[in-house]
PQR file with spaces between the fields and no chain letter, atoms N, CA, C, O and H, PARSE charges and radii, in Angstrom:
ATOM       1  N    UNK     1      -5.171    2.612   13.929 -0.4000 1.5000
ATOM       2  CA   UNK     1      -4.980    2.417   12.503 -0.0000 2.0000
ATOM       3  C    UNK     1      -4.234    3.617   11.947  0.5500 1.7000
ATOM       4  O    UNK     1      -4.537    4.764   12.278 -0.5500 1.4000
ATOM       5  N    UNK     2      -3.286    3.346   11.124 -0.4000 1.5000
ATOM       6  CA   UNK     2      -2.490    4.402   10.507 -0.0000 2.0000
ATOM       7  C    UNK     2      -2.899    4.558    9.049  0.5500 1.7000
ATOM       8  O    UNK     2      -3.114    3.568    8.349 -0.5500 1.4000
ATOM       9  H    UNK     2      -3.040    2.415   10.856  0.4000 1.0000
ATOM      10  N    UNK     3      -3.003    5.775    8.604 -0.4000 1.5000
ATOM      11  CA   UNK     3      -3.311    6.040    7.207 -0.0000 2.0000
ATOM      12  C    UNK     3      -2.237    6.939    6.643  0.5500 1.7000
ATOM      13  O    UNK     3      -1.949    7.999    7.198 -0.5500 1.4000
ATOM      14  H    UNK     3      -2.829    6.579    9.173  0.4000 1.0000
ATOM      15  N    UNK     4      -1.648    6.521    5.549 -0.4000 1.5000
ATOM      16  CA   UNK     4      -0.630    7.332    4.888 -0.0000 2.0000
ATOM      17  C    UNK     4      -1.000    7.449    3.426  0.5500 1.7000
ATOM      18  O    UNK     4      -1.561    6.526    2.835 -0.5500 1.4000
ATOM      19  H    UNK     4      -1.882    5.659    5.099  0.4000 1.0000
ATOM      20  N    UNK     5      -0.686    8.569    2.861 -0.4000 1.5000
ATOM      21  CA   UNK     5      -0.883    8.752    1.430 -0.0000 2.0000
ATOM      22  C    UNK     5       0.474    9.028    0.820  0.5500 1.7000
ATOM      23  O    UNK     5       1.266    9.800    1.360 -0.5500 1.4000
ATOM      24  H    UNK     5      -0.230    9.319    3.341  0.4000 1.0000
ATOM      25  N    UNK     6       0.731    8.404   -0.283 -0.4000 1.5000
ATOM      26  CA   UNK     6       1.984    8.635   -0.988 -0.0000 2.0000
ATOM      27  C    UNK     6       1.668    9.233   -2.344  0.5500 1.7000
ATOM      28  O    UNK     6       1.053    8.583   -3.189 -0.5500 1.4000
ATOM      29  H    UNK     6       0.088    7.776   -0.722  0.4000 1.0000
ATOM      30  N    UNK     7       2.084   10.453   -2.550 -0.4000 1.5000
ATOM      31  CA   UNK     7       1.891   11.112   -3.833 -0.0000 2.0000
ATOM      32  C    UNK     7       3.174   11.827   -4.220  0.5500 1.7000
ATOM      33  O    UNK     7       3.230   13.057   -4.240 -0.5500 1.4000
ATOM      34  H    UNK     7       2.584   10.981   -1.863  0.4000 1.0000
ATOM      35  N    UNK     8       4.209   11.046   -4.528 -0.4000 1.5000
ATOM      36  CA   UNK     8       5.422   11.693   -5.025 -0.0000 2.0000
ATOM      37  C    UNK     8       5.115   12.482   -6.291  0.5500 1.7000
ATOM      38  O    UNK     8       4.070   12.282   -6.909 -0.5500 1.4000
ATOM      39  H    UNK     8       4.164   10.047   -4.512  0.4000 1.0000
ATOM      40  N    UNK     9       5.998   13.357   -6.670 -0.4000 1.5000
ATOM      41  CA   UNK     9       5.754   14.270   -7.785 -0.0000 2.0000
ATOM      42  C    UNK     9       5.336   13.565   -9.063  0.5500 1.7000
ATOM      43  O    UNK     9       4.477   14.074   -9.783 -0.5500 1.4000
ATOM      44  H    UNK     9       6.847   13.520   -6.168  0.4000 1.0000
ATOM      45  N    UNK    10       5.903   12.431   -9.363 -0.4000 1.5000
ATOM      46  CA   UNK    10       5.638   11.785  -10.653 -0.0000 2.0000
ATOM      47  C    UNK    10       4.786   10.533  -10.531  0.5500 1.7000
ATOM      48  O    UNK    10       4.574    9.843  -11.528 -0.5500 1.4000
ATOM      49  H    UNK    10       6.601   12.018   -8.778  0.4000 1.0000
ATOM      50  N    UNK    11       4.299   10.223   -9.361 -0.4000 1.5000
ATOM      51  CA   UNK    11       3.529    9.005   -9.189 -0.0000 2.0000
ATOM      52  C    UNK    11       2.175    9.336   -8.605  0.5500 1.7000
ATOM      53  O    UNK    11       2.040   10.265   -7.808 -0.5500 1.4000
ATOM      54  H    UNK    11       4.471   10.784   -8.550  0.4000 1.0000
ATOM      55  N    UNK    12       1.188    8.584   -8.997 -0.4000 1.5000
ATOM      56  CA   UNK    12      -0.165    8.777   -8.493 -0.0000 2.0000
ATOM      57  C    UNK    12      -0.680    7.454   -7.950  0.5500 1.7000
ATOM      58  O    UNK    12      -1.394    6.722   -8.636 -0.5500 1.4000
ATOM      59  H    UNK    12       1.298    7.829   -9.644  0.4000 1.0000
ATOM      60  N    UNK    13      -0.317    7.163   -6.735 -0.4000 1.5000
ATOM      61  CA   UNK    13      -0.854    5.990   -6.068 -0.0000 2.0000
ATOM      62  C    UNK    13      -0.995    6.322   -4.597  0.5500 1.7000
ATOM      63  O    UNK    13      -0.364    7.249   -4.090 -0.5500 1.4000
ATOM      64  H    UNK    13       0.263    7.757   -6.178  0.4000 1.0000
ATOM      65  N    UNK    14      -1.820    5.564   -3.930 -0.4000 1.5000
ATOM      66  CA   UNK    14      -2.008    5.737   -2.504 -0.0000 2.0000
ATOM      67  C    UNK    14      -1.844    4.389   -1.840  0.5500 1.7000
ATOM      68  O    UNK    14      -2.091    3.347   -2.447 -0.5500 1.4000
ATOM      69  H    UNK    14      -2.333    4.811   -4.342  0.4000 1.0000
ATOM      70  N    UNK    15      -1.424    4.417   -0.590 -0.4000 1.5000
ATOM      71  CA   UNK    15      -1.380    3.185    0.170 -0.0000 2.0000
ATOM      72  C    UNK    15      -1.866    3.459    1.576  0.5500 1.7000
ATOM      73  O    UNK    15      -1.754    4.569    2.096 -0.5500 1.4000
ATOM      74  H    UNK    15      -1.222    5.263   -0.096  0.4000 1.0000
ATOM      75  N    UNK    16      -2.401    2.426    2.167 -0.4000 1.5000
ATOM      76  CA   UNK    16      -2.912    2.516    3.518 -0.0000 2.0000
ATOM      77  C    UNK    16      -2.293    1.383    4.330  0.5500 1.7000
ATOM      78  O    UNK    16      -2.058    0.286    3.824 -0.5500 1.4000
ATOM      79  H    UNK    16      -2.491    1.524    1.744  0.4000 1.0000
ATOM      80  N    UNK    17      -2.040    1.673    5.578 -0.4000 1.5000
ATOM      81  CA   UNK    17      -1.538    0.683    6.513 -0.0000 2.0000
ATOM      82  C    UNK    17      -2.564    0.539    7.624  0.5500 1.7000
ATOM      83  O    UNK    17      -3.040    1.539    8.162 -0.5500 1.4000
ATOM      84  H    UNK    17      -2.230    2.565    5.989  0.4000 1.0000
ATOM      85  N    UNK    18      -2.907   -0.687    7.971 -0.4000 1.5000
ATOM      86  CA   UNK    18      -3.868   -0.888    9.051 -0.0000 2.0000
ATOM      87  C    UNK    18      -4.567   -2.218    8.948  0.5500 1.7000
ATOM      88  O    UNK    18      -4.006   -3.192    8.445 -0.5500 1.4000
ATOM      89  H    UNK    18      -2.520   -1.499    7.534  0.4000 1.0000
ATOM      90  N    UNK    19      -5.802   -2.256    9.429 -0.4000 1.5000
ATOM      91  CA   UNK    19      -6.555   -3.505    9.455 -0.0000 2.0000
ATOM      92  C    UNK    19      -7.686   -3.536    8.438  0.5500 1.7000
ATOM      93  O    UNK    19      -8.292   -4.590    8.247 -0.5500 1.4000
ATOM      94  H    UNK    19      -6.257   -1.464    9.837  0.4000 1.0000
ATOM      95  N    UNK    20      -7.985   -2.463    7.802 -0.4000 1.5000
ATOM      96  CA   UNK    20      -8.918   -2.407    6.670 -0.0000 2.0000
ATOM      97  C    UNK    20     -10.244   -3.118    6.950  0.5500 1.7000
ATOM      98  O    UNK    20     -10.745   -3.866    6.111 -0.5500 1.4000
ATOM      99  H    UNK    20      -7.492   -1.607    7.958  0.4000 1.0000
ATOM     100  N    UNK    21     -10.801   -2.880    8.126 -0.4000 1.5000
ATOM     101  CA   UNK    21     -12.099   -3.452    8.529 -0.0000 2.0000
ATOM     102  C    UNK    21     -12.086   -4.977    8.566  0.5500 1.7000
ATOM     103  O    UNK    21     -13.122   -5.610    8.365 -0.5500 1.4000
ATOM     104  H    UNK    21     -10.394   -2.272    8.808  0.4000 1.0000
ATOM     105  N    UNK    22     -10.928   -5.567    8.818 -0.4000 1.5000
ATOM     106  CA   UNK    22     -10.853   -7.032    8.865 -0.0000 2.0000
ATOM     107  C    UNK    22     -10.102   -7.512   10.105  0.5500 1.7000
ATOM     108  O    UNK    22      -9.387   -8.513   10.046 -0.5500 1.4000
ATOM     109  H    UNK    22     -10.086   -5.053    8.981  0.4000 1.0000
ATOM     110  N    UNK    23     -10.259   -6.808   11.222 -0.4000 1.5000
ATOM     111  CA   UNK    23      -9.538   -7.146   12.440 -0.0000 2.0000
ATOM     112  C    UNK    23      -9.786   -8.577   12.914  0.5500 1.7000
ATOM     113  O    UNK    23      -8.821   -9.238   13.300 -0.5500 1.4000
ATOM     114  H    UNK    23     -10.839   -5.995   11.270  0.4000 1.0000
ATOM     115  N    UNK    24     -11.021   -9.101   12.911 -0.4000 1.5000
ATOM     116  CA   UNK    24     -11.213  -10.483   13.371 -0.0000 2.0000
ATOM     117  C    UNK    24     -10.389  -11.498   12.563  0.5500 1.7000
ATOM     118  O    UNK    24      -9.762  -12.385   13.143 -0.5500 1.4000
ATOM     119  H    UNK    24     -11.805   -8.564   12.597  0.4000 1.0000
ATOM     120  N    UNK    25     -10.389  -11.373   11.246 -0.4000 1.5000
ATOM     121  CA   UNK    25      -9.611  -12.293   10.416 -0.0000 2.0000
ATOM     122  C    UNK    25      -8.120  -12.124   10.675  0.5500 1.7000
ATOM     123  O    UNK    25      -7.386  -13.107   10.771 -0.5500 1.4000
ATOM     124  H    UNK    25     -10.898  -10.652   10.775  0.4000 1.0000
ATOM     125  N    UNK    26      -7.681  -10.896   10.787 -0.4000 1.5000
ATOM     126  CA   UNK    26      -6.257  -10.660   11.018 -0.0000 2.0000
ATOM     127  C    UNK    26      -5.827  -11.204   12.374  0.5500 1.7000
ATOM     128  O    UNK    26      -4.705  -11.691   12.515 -0.5500 1.4000
ATOM     129  H    UNK    26      -8.277  -10.097   10.709  0.4000 1.0000
ATOM     130  N    UNK    27      -6.706  -11.128   13.375 -0.4000 1.5000
ATOM     131  CA   UNK    27      -6.398  -11.717   14.679 -0.0000 2.0000
ATOM     132  C    UNK    27      -6.228  -13.223   14.565  0.5500 1.7000
ATOM     133  O    UNK    27      -5.302  -13.785   15.150 -0.5500 1.4000
ATOM     134  H    UNK    27      -7.618  -10.732   13.260  0.4000 1.0000
ATOM     135  N    UNK    28      -7.112  -13.888   13.817 -0.4000 1.5000
ATOM     136  CA   UNK    28      -7.015  -15.336   13.619 -0.0000 2.0000
ATOM     137  C    UNK    28      -5.717  -15.687   12.903  0.5500 1.7000
ATOM     138  O    UNK    28      -5.059  -16.668   13.249 -0.5500 1.4000
ATOM     139  H    UNK    28      -7.864  -13.431   13.341  0.4000 1.0000
ATOM     140  N    UNK    29      -5.348  -14.887   11.906 -0.4000 1.5000
ATOM     141  CA   UNK    29      -4.134  -15.151   11.130 -0.0000 2.0000
ATOM     142  C    UNK    29      -2.866  -14.702   11.851  0.5500 1.7000
ATOM     143  O    UNK    29      -1.761  -15.041   11.429 -0.5500 1.4000
ATOM     144  H    UNK    29      -5.883  -14.090   11.625  0.4000 1.0000
ATOM     145  N    UNK    30      -3.017  -13.948   12.930 -0.4000 1.5000
ATOM     146  CA   UNK    30      -1.853  -13.455   13.662 -0.0000 2.0000
ATOM     147  C    UNK    30      -1.111  -12.350   12.930  0.5500 1.7000
ATOM     148  O    UNK    30       0.101  -12.197   13.083 -0.5500 1.4000
ATOM     149  H    UNK    30      -3.915  -13.673   13.273  0.4000 1.0000
ATOM     150  N    UNK    31      -1.842  -11.585   12.138 -0.4000 1.5000
ATOM     151  CA   UNK    31      -1.250  -10.504   11.351 -0.0000 2.0000
ATOM     152  C    UNK    31      -1.671   -9.178   11.982  0.5500 1.7000
ATOM     153  O    UNK    31      -2.866   -8.893   12.051 -0.5500 1.4000
ATOM     154  H    UNK    31      -2.826  -11.710   12.014  0.4000 1.0000
ATOM     155  N    UNK    32      -0.717   -8.352   12.448 -0.4000 1.5000
ATOM     156  CA   UNK    32      -1.097   -7.107   13.117 -0.0000 2.0000
ATOM     157  C    UNK    32      -1.631   -6.032   12.178  0.5500 1.7000
ATOM     158  O    UNK    32      -2.503   -5.253   12.564 -0.5500 1.4000
ATOM     159  H    UNK    32       0.255   -8.584   12.393  0.4000 1.0000
ATOM     160  N    UNK    33      -1.125   -5.979   10.967 -0.4000 1.5000
ATOM     161  CA   UNK    33      -1.596   -4.983   10.004 -0.0000 2.0000
ATOM     162  C    UNK    33      -1.131   -5.377    8.608  0.5500 1.7000
ATOM     163  O    UNK    33      -0.273   -6.243    8.439 -0.5500 1.4000
ATOM     164  H    UNK    33      -0.417   -6.611   10.653  0.4000 1.0000
ATOM     165  N    UNK    34      -1.715   -4.726    7.622 -0.4000 1.5000
ATOM     166  CA   UNK    34      -1.325   -4.961    6.233 -0.0000 2.0000
ATOM     167  C    UNK    34      -1.164   -3.626    5.532  0.5500 1.7000
ATOM     168  O    UNK    34      -1.546   -2.581    6.059 -0.5500 1.4000
ATOM     169  H    UNK    34      -2.412   -4.022    7.759  0.4000 1.0000
ATOM     170  N    UNK    35      -0.606   -3.672    4.360 -0.4000 1.5000
ATOM     171  CA   UNK    35      -0.508   -2.501    3.495 -0.0000 2.0000
ATOM     172  C    UNK    35      -1.365   -2.760    2.268  0.5500 1.7000
ATOM     173  O    UNK    35      -1.384   -3.864    1.724 -0.5500 1.4000
ATOM     174  H    UNK    35      -0.296   -4.521    3.932  0.4000 1.0000
ATOM     175  N    UNK    36      -2.068   -1.730    1.845 -0.4000 1.5000
ATOM     176  CA   UNK    36      -2.934   -1.855    0.675 -0.0000 2.0000
ATOM     177  C    UNK    36      -2.634   -0.706   -0.275  0.5500 1.7000
ATOM     178  O    UNK    36      -2.646    0.461    0.116 -0.5500 1.4000
ATOM     179  H    UNK    36      -2.053   -0.833    2.287  0.4000 1.0000
ATOM     180  N    UNK    37      -2.367   -1.050   -1.516 -0.4000 1.5000
ATOM     181  CA   UNK    37      -2.126   -0.028   -2.544 -0.0000 2.0000
ATOM     182  C    UNK    37      -3.415    0.191   -3.317  0.5500 1.7000
ATOM     183  O    UNK    37      -4.160   -0.751   -3.584 -0.5500 1.4000
ATOM     184  H    UNK    37      -2.357   -1.998   -1.834  0.4000 1.0000
ATOM     185  N    UNK    38      -3.667    1.429   -3.669 -0.4000 1.5000
ATOM     186  CA   UNK    38      -4.866    1.772   -4.430 -0.0000 2.0000
ATOM     187  C    UNK    38      -4.480    2.340   -5.786  0.5500 1.7000
ATOM     188  O    UNK    38      -3.787    3.353   -5.878 -0.5500 1.4000
ATOM     189  H    UNK    38      -3.062    2.195   -3.451  0.4000 1.0000
ATOM     190  N    UNK    39      -4.934    1.674   -6.824 -0.4000 1.5000
ATOM     191  CA   UNK    39      -4.739    2.123   -8.196 -0.0000 2.0000
ATOM     192  C    UNK    39      -6.111    2.300   -8.821  0.5500 1.7000
ATOM     193  O    UNK    39      -7.104    1.817   -8.277 -0.5500 1.4000
ATOM     194  H    UNK    39      -5.497    0.851   -6.749  0.4000 1.0000
ATOM     195  N    UNK    40      -6.179    2.977   -9.942 -0.4000 1.5000
ATOM     196  CA   UNK    40      -7.441    3.154  -10.639 -0.0000 2.0000
ATOM     197  C    UNK    40      -7.179    3.128  -12.134  0.5500 1.7000
ATOM     198  O    UNK    40      -6.029    2.995  -12.555 -0.5500 1.4000
ATOM     199  H    UNK    40      -5.372    3.369  -10.383  0.4000 1.0000
ATOM     200  N    UNK    41      -8.206    3.250  -12.931 -0.4000 1.5000
ATOM     201  CA   UNK    41      -8.069    3.084  -14.378 -0.0000 2.0000
ATOM     202  C    UNK    41      -7.147    4.111  -15.015  0.5500 1.7000
ATOM     203  O    UNK    41      -6.630    3.874  -16.107 -0.5500 1.4000
ATOM     204  H    UNK    41      -9.140    3.358  -12.589  0.4000 1.0000
ATOM     205  N    UNK    42      -6.931    5.231  -14.370 -0.4000 1.5000
ATOM     206  CA   UNK    42      -6.056    6.253  -14.939 -0.0000 2.0000
ATOM     207  C    UNK    42      -4.582    5.984  -14.672  0.5500 1.7000
ATOM     208  O    UNK    42      -3.724    6.662  -15.238 -0.5500 1.4000
ATOM     209  H    UNK    42      -7.351    5.423  -13.483  0.4000 1.0000
ATOM     210  N    UNK    43      -4.268    5.003  -13.817 -0.4000 1.5000
ATOM     211  CA   UNK    43      -2.869    4.704  -13.539 -0.0000 2.0000
ATOM     212  C    UNK    43      -2.222    4.009  -14.724  0.5500 1.7000
ATOM     213  O    UNK    43      -2.842    3.199  -15.413 -0.5500 1.4000
ATOM     214  H    UNK    43      -4.965    4.453  -13.357  0.4000 1.0000
ATOM     215  N    UNK    44      -0.977    4.343  -14.940 -0.4000 1.5000
ATOM     216  CA   UNK    44      -0.211    3.739  -16.026 -0.0000 2.0000
ATOM     217  C    UNK    44       0.595    2.556  -15.499  0.5500 1.7000
ATOM     218  O    UNK    44       0.764    2.387  -14.292 -0.5500 1.4000
ATOM     219  H    UNK    44      -0.473    5.001  -14.380  0.4000 1.0000
ATOM     220  N    UNK    45       1.081    1.755  -16.414 -0.4000 1.5000
ATOM     221  CA   UNK    45       1.938    0.644  -16.024 -0.0000 2.0000
ATOM     222  C    UNK    45       3.206    1.174  -15.369  0.5500 1.7000
ATOM     223  O    UNK    45       3.718    0.563  -14.431 -0.5500 1.4000
ATOM     224  H    UNK    45       0.944    1.893  -17.395  0.4000 1.0000
ATOM     225  N    UNK    46       3.714    2.293  -15.848 -0.4000 1.5000
ATOM     226  CA   UNK    46       4.913    2.886  -15.262 -0.0000 2.0000
ATOM     227  C    UNK    46       4.678    3.264  -13.799  0.5500 1.7000
ATOM     228  O    UNK    46       5.567    3.092  -12.965 -0.5500 1.4000
ATOM     229  H    UNK    46       3.299    2.789  -16.611  0.4000 1.0000
ATOM     230  N    UNK    47       3.487    3.777  -13.483 -0.4000 1.5000
ATOM     231  CA   UNK    47       3.179    4.118  -12.092 -0.0000 2.0000
ATOM     232  C    UNK    47       3.104    2.864  -11.228  0.5500 1.7000
ATOM     233  O    UNK    47       3.565    2.868  -10.086 -0.5500 1.4000
ATOM     234  H    UNK    47       2.765    3.916  -14.161  0.4000 1.0000
ATOM     235  N    UNK    48       2.530    1.801  -11.762 -0.4000 1.5000
ATOM     236  CA   UNK    48       2.473    0.545  -11.019 -0.0000 2.0000
ATOM     237  C    UNK    48       3.876    0.009  -10.777  0.5500 1.7000
ATOM     238  O    UNK    48       4.183   -0.447   -9.675 -0.5500 1.4000
ATOM     239  H    UNK    48       2.155    1.798  -12.690  0.4000 1.0000
ATOM     240  N    UNK    49       4.722    0.056  -11.782 -0.4000 1.5000
ATOM     241  CA   UNK    49       6.102   -0.405  -11.625 -0.0000 2.0000
ATOM     242  C    UNK    49       6.865    0.478  -10.644  0.5500 1.7000
ATOM     243  O    UNK    49       7.702   -0.011   -9.886 -0.5500 1.4000
ATOM     244  H    UNK    49       4.473    0.426  -12.677  0.4000 1.0000
ATOM     245  N    UNK    50       6.580    1.768  -10.657 -0.4000 1.5000
ATOM     246  CA   UNK    50       7.206    2.683   -9.713 -0.0000 2.0000
ATOM     247  C    UNK    50       6.805    2.336   -8.284  0.5500 1.7000
ATOM     248  O    UNK    50       7.635    2.367   -7.376 -0.5500 1.4000
ATOM     249  H    UNK    50       5.900    2.166  -11.274  0.4000 1.0000
ATOM     250  N    UNK    51       5.533    2.007   -8.090 -0.4000 1.5000
ATOM     251  CA   UNK    51       5.086    1.612   -6.761 -0.0000 2.0000
ATOM     252  C    UNK    51       5.798    0.343   -6.312  0.5500 1.7000
ATOM     253  O    UNK    51       6.250    0.258   -5.170 -0.5500 1.4000
ATOM     254  H    UNK    51       4.858    1.982   -8.828  0.4000 1.0000
ATOM     255  N    UNK    52       5.901   -0.636   -7.190 -0.4000 1.5000
ATOM     256  CA   UNK    52       6.586   -1.885   -6.847 -0.0000 2.0000
ATOM     257  C    UNK    52       8.037   -1.607   -6.486  0.5500 1.7000
ATOM     258  O    UNK    52       8.562   -2.182   -5.533 -0.5500 1.4000
ATOM     259  H    UNK    52       5.533   -0.567   -8.118  0.4000 1.0000
ATOM     260  N    UNK    53       8.678   -0.740   -7.230 -0.4000 1.5000
ATOM     261  CA   UNK    53      10.057   -0.363   -6.928 -0.0000 2.0000
ATOM     262  C    UNK    53      10.149    0.288   -5.550  0.5500 1.7000
ATOM     263  O    UNK    53      11.054   -0.012   -4.772 -0.5500 1.4000
ATOM     264  H    UNK    53       8.252   -0.273   -8.005  0.4000 1.0000
ATOM     265  N    UNK    54       9.208    1.178   -5.257 -0.4000 1.5000
ATOM     266  CA   UNK    54       9.184    1.841   -3.954 -0.0000 2.0000
ATOM     267  C    UNK    54       8.949    0.826   -2.839  0.5500 1.7000
ATOM     268  O    UNK    54       9.589    0.902   -1.790 -0.5500 1.4000
ATOM     269  H    UNK    54       8.473    1.422   -5.889  0.4000 1.0000
ATOM     270  N    UNK    55       8.041   -0.120   -3.054 -0.4000 1.5000
ATOM     271  CA   UNK    55       7.759   -1.149   -2.061 -0.0000 2.0000
ATOM     272  C    UNK    55       8.993   -2.007   -1.807  0.5500 1.7000
ATOM     273  O    UNK    55       9.293   -2.331   -0.657 -0.5500 1.4000
ATOM     274  H    UNK    55       7.522   -0.182   -3.906  0.4000 1.0000
ATOM     275  N    UNK    56       9.704   -2.376   -2.851 -0.4000 1.5000
ATOM     276  CA   UNK    56      10.946   -3.147   -2.674 -0.0000 2.0000
ATOM     277  C    UNK    56      11.956   -2.356   -1.849  0.5500 1.7000
ATOM     278  O    UNK    56      12.628   -2.909   -0.978 -0.5500 1.4000
ATOM     279  H    UNK    56       9.461   -2.113   -3.785  0.4000 1.0000
ATOM     280  N    UNK    57      12.056   -1.070   -2.129 -0.4000 1.5000
ATOM     281  CA   UNK    57      12.969   -0.205   -1.376 -0.0000 2.0000
ATOM     282  C    UNK    57      12.604   -0.212    0.112  0.5500 1.7000
ATOM     283  O    UNK    57      13.479   -0.344    0.968 -0.5500 1.4000
ATOM     284  H    UNK    57      11.510   -0.621   -2.837  0.4000 1.0000
ATOM     285  N    UNK    58      11.316   -0.071    0.414 -0.4000 1.5000
ATOM     286  CA   UNK    58      10.872   -0.049    1.806 -0.0000 2.0000
ATOM     287  C    UNK    58      11.133   -1.396    2.471  0.5500 1.7000
ATOM     288  O    UNK    58      11.578   -1.437    3.618 -0.5500 1.4000
ATOM     289  H    UNK    58      10.605    0.035   -0.281  0.4000 1.0000
ATOM     290  N    UNK    59      10.865   -2.492    1.776 -0.4000 1.5000
ATOM     291  CA   UNK    59      11.070   -3.829    2.341 -0.0000 2.0000
ATOM     292  C    UNK    59      12.539   -4.124    2.605  0.5500 1.7000
ATOM     293  O    UNK    59      12.862   -4.893    3.510 -0.5500 1.4000
ATOM     294  H    UNK    59      10.503   -2.459    0.844  0.4000 1.0000
ATOM     295  N    UNK    60      13.416   -3.533    1.840 -0.4000 1.5000
ATOM     296  CA   UNK    60      14.849   -3.757    2.024 -0.0000 2.0000
ATOM     297  C    UNK    60      15.417   -2.989    3.210  0.5500 1.7000
ATOM     298  O    UNK    60      16.539   -3.261    3.638 -0.5500 1.4000
ATOM     299  H    UNK    60      13.153   -2.908    1.105  0.4000 1.0000
ATOM     300  N    UNK    61      14.672   -2.048    3.741 -0.4000 1.5000
ATOM     301  CA   UNK    61      15.145   -1.238    4.875 -0.0000 2.0000
ATOM     302  C    UNK    61      15.102   -2.020    6.150  0.5500 1.7000
ATOM     303  O    UNK    61      15.463   -1.499    7.205 -0.5500 1.4000
ATOM     304  H    UNK    61      13.761   -1.827    3.393  0.4000 1.0000
């Protein structure tokens, strides 16, 4: 399982890559891993939009 934290200078979000304690279900679905973003009540809409923008950038690679 891989764990990465993303904390760019102006953004406060974290994401994790892995199986998130759901390996049996992921095996049934044929999914090797997923990405999970973590936000909390202190996050702003701008930070959420920034994360989405970053995710689009990564997906386009």
